[in-house]
C-alpha positions in Angstrom: 90.0 104.4 92.6 89.9 106.5 95.7 93.0 107.3 97.6 95.3 104.3 97.5 96.1 102.4 100.6 99.8 102.2 99.5 101.3 104.5 97.0 104.9 104.2 95.8 106.1 107.0 93.6 109.4 106.9 91.6 111.2 104.9 94.4 114.9 104.6 94.3 117.2 102.6 96.7 120.2 100.3 96.8 122.9 98.8 98.9 126.2 100.3 100.1 126.0 103.0 97.4 125.1 100.6 94.6 121.7 101.6 93.1 119.2 98.8 92.6 115.9 100.6 92.2 115.9 103.5 89.8 112.2 104.3 89.3 109.6 102.0 90.8 105.9 103.1 91.1 102.9 101.2 92.2 99.6 101.6 94.1 97.4 99.2 96.1 93.8 100.0 96.9 91.7 98.8 99.8 91.1 95.0 99.5 93.2 94.8 96.3 95.7 92.0 95.5 98.7 93.3 93.5 101.7 91.3 92.3 105.3 92.4 91.8 106.6 90.4 88.8 109.8 90.2 87.0 112.8 88.0 86.5 115.3 87.3 89.2 117.4 90.3 90.2 115.0 92.9 88.9 114.4 94.6 92.2 111.2 93.0 93.6 112.6 92.1 97.0 114.5 95.4 97.3 111.2 97.2 96.6 109.5 95.4 99.4 112.4 96.0 101.8 112.5 99.7 100.9 108.7 100.0 101.4 109.1 98.4 104.8 112.0 100.7 105.8 114.5 97.8 105.9 116.5 99.4 103.1 116.7 103.3 103.0 115.1 105.0 100.1 117.5 107.3 98.2 114.7 109.0 96.1 111.0 108.9 95.5 108.2 108.7 98.0 106.1 106.0 99.8 102.7 106.8 101.3 100.5 104.5 103.4 97.0 105.7 104.0 98.1 109.2 102.9 101.0 109.3 105.4 104.5 109.5 104.0 106.6 106.7 105.5 109.8 106.6 103.4 112.6 107.5 105.8 110.7 106.2 108.8 112.3 103.3 110.8 111.0 99.8 110.0 109.2 99.4 113.3 107.2 102.6 112.6 106.3 101.5 109.1 105.1 98.2 110.4 103.0 99.9 113.1 101.1 101.7 110.4 99.5 98.4 109.4 101.9 96.6 107.1 102.5 92.9 107.8 105.5 91.3 106.2 106.1 87.6 105.3 109.8 87.8 104.5 111.7 85.8 101.9 113.1 82.8 103.7 110.4 82.9 106.4 112.7 83.9 109.2 110.7 82.3 112.0 112.2 82.4 115.5 113.9 79.0 115.7 114.1 78.7 119.5 110.5 79.7 120.1 107.6 77.3 119.7 104.8 77.9 117.3 102.5 79.6 119.8 105.4 81.8 121.1 106.2 82.8 117.5 102.6 83.9 116.9 102.2 86.0 120.0 105.7 87.5 120.0 104.7 90.3 117.6 100.9 90.2 118.0 99.2 93.6 117.8 96.0 95.3 116.7 97.4 97.7 114.2 94.2 98.0 112.1 92.3 99.3 115.2 88.8 98.3 116.1 87.9 94.6 116.6 90.9 92.4 116.0 90.2 89.8 113.4 93.3 87.7 113.9 94.1 85.8 117.1 95.5 82.4 118.0 92.1 80.9 117.5 91.6 82.3 114.0 95.1 81.6 112.9 94.8 78.0 114.0 91.5 77.8 112.2 93.3 79.0 109.0 96.2 76.6 109.5 95.1 73.6 111.5 98.6 72.1 111.1 100.0 74.9 113.3 97.5 74.0 116.0 98.8 70.5 116.0 102.4 71.7 116.1 101.9 74.5 118.6 104.4 73.2 121.1 107.1 72.5 118.5 110.0 74.9 118.1 110.4 76.9 114.9 113.5 74.9 114.0 111.5 71.6 114.2 109.0 72.6 111.5 109.1 71.7 107.8 109.5 74.5 105.3 105.8 74.5 104.6 105.0 74.7 108.2 107.4 77.5 108.7 105.8 79.4 105.8 102.4 78.9 107.4 103.8 80.2 110.7 105.3 83.2 109.0 102.0 84.1 107.4 100.2 83.5 110.7 102.7 85.7 112.6 102.1 88.5 110.1 98.3 88.1 110.4 98.6 88.3 114.2 99.6 92.0 113.8 96.1 92.5 112.2 97.6 94.3 109.2 95.8 96.5 106.7 98.2 95.3 104.0 99.9 91.8 103.9 103.1 91.7 102.0 104.6 88.3 100.9 108.1 88.0 99.4 108.5 84.7 97.6 105.2 83.3 98.9 105.8 79.6 98.0 109.6 79.5 97.3 111.1 76.0 98.0 107.8 74.4 99.0 106.4 71.1 97.9 103.6 71.2 95.3 100.8 70.3 97.8 101.9 72.9 100.2 102.2 75.5 97.5 98.6 74.7 96.5 97.5 75.1 100.1 99.3 78.5 100.5 97.6 79.8 97.3 94.2 78.7 98.6 94.9 80.5 101.9 95.8 83.7 100.0 92.6 83.4 98.0 90.6 83.0 101.2 92.4 86.1 102.7 91.5 88.0 99.5 87.9 87.1 100.0 88.0 88.7 103.5 88.9 92.0 101.9 92.5 92.1 103.0 94.9 94.0 100.7 97.8 91.9 99.6 101.1 92.6 97.8 102.8 89.4 96.7 106.0 88.2 95.0 106.4 84.7 93.7 108.0 82.8 90.8 104.7 81.1 89.8 103.3 83.5 87.1 100.3 81.3 86.6 99.3 81.3 90.3 99.9 85.1 90.5 97.6 85.6 87.4 94.8 83.6 89.0 95.0 85.4 92.4 95.7 89.0 91.6 93.6 92.0 90.5 96.6 93.9 89.1 100.2 93.2 88.2 103.3 95.5 88.3 106.2 94.3 86.2 109.8 95.4 87.1 112.8 95.3 84.8 116.3 96.4 86.1 114.8 98.4 89.0 112.1 100.2 87.0 108.4 99.7 86.6 107.9 98.9 83.0 104.3 97.7 82.9 101.2 97.9 85.1 97.8 96.4 84.3 94.9 94.2 85.3 94.8 90.4 85.0 92.7 90.9 81.9 95.2 93.2 80.4 98.1 90.9 81.1 96.2 87.9 79.6 95.6 90.1 76.5 99.3 91.0 76.2 101.4 87.8 75.9 104.3 89.9 74.7 104.6 91.4 78.2 105.2 87.9 79.6 107.5 86.9 76.8 109.6 90.1 77.2 109.8 90.5 80.9 108.8 87.2 82.6 110.2 84.5 80.4 113.2 82.4 81.4 
């Protein structure tokens, strides 16, 4: 693989002096879909927050397109072309759908902007129907669509989703996974966390498994399928 789009090397971080990440490493290439997998509390969300600059790194390095970004403020990290769909969605409750979408819109990838109100509404027709509704009036599934649409409106080079389908009804989860597959087909690089191992296996090119704040296994979908002991040891209930 040529120079990775995102490179995380021996990352360390934590909260209020309590370490959570001890040694996390991963790479994502152009157009690649990579998952962060592991049981609850293993450091997946903290990894994402540290990459995004929301939690300060205490060790290791993060590079995006060859530029070191650990230590940079979160707004600067985002400007490099990382679009975050945070855990819990965090849409603006007092803004309507359209205001949510345009509030942070940008063309961070440069060149012709792929994502606009028109293309987001084409991806999520339900948002077009609800465009005048406030964020607080939307269902959980609609809020997740809005959170994804809002991230896409920044025209990111890398889309990061933390708990992509958490708390959603089965039909909505199926729709979100199909949207992510469609985005993958466009060549968008994606880093995704979710509890549905089966769905992650179908979507991703490679998997990174965390255990107690450390990367303990990395491999392709084929390698994961061929190593059921990895799932039994690190992903089982």
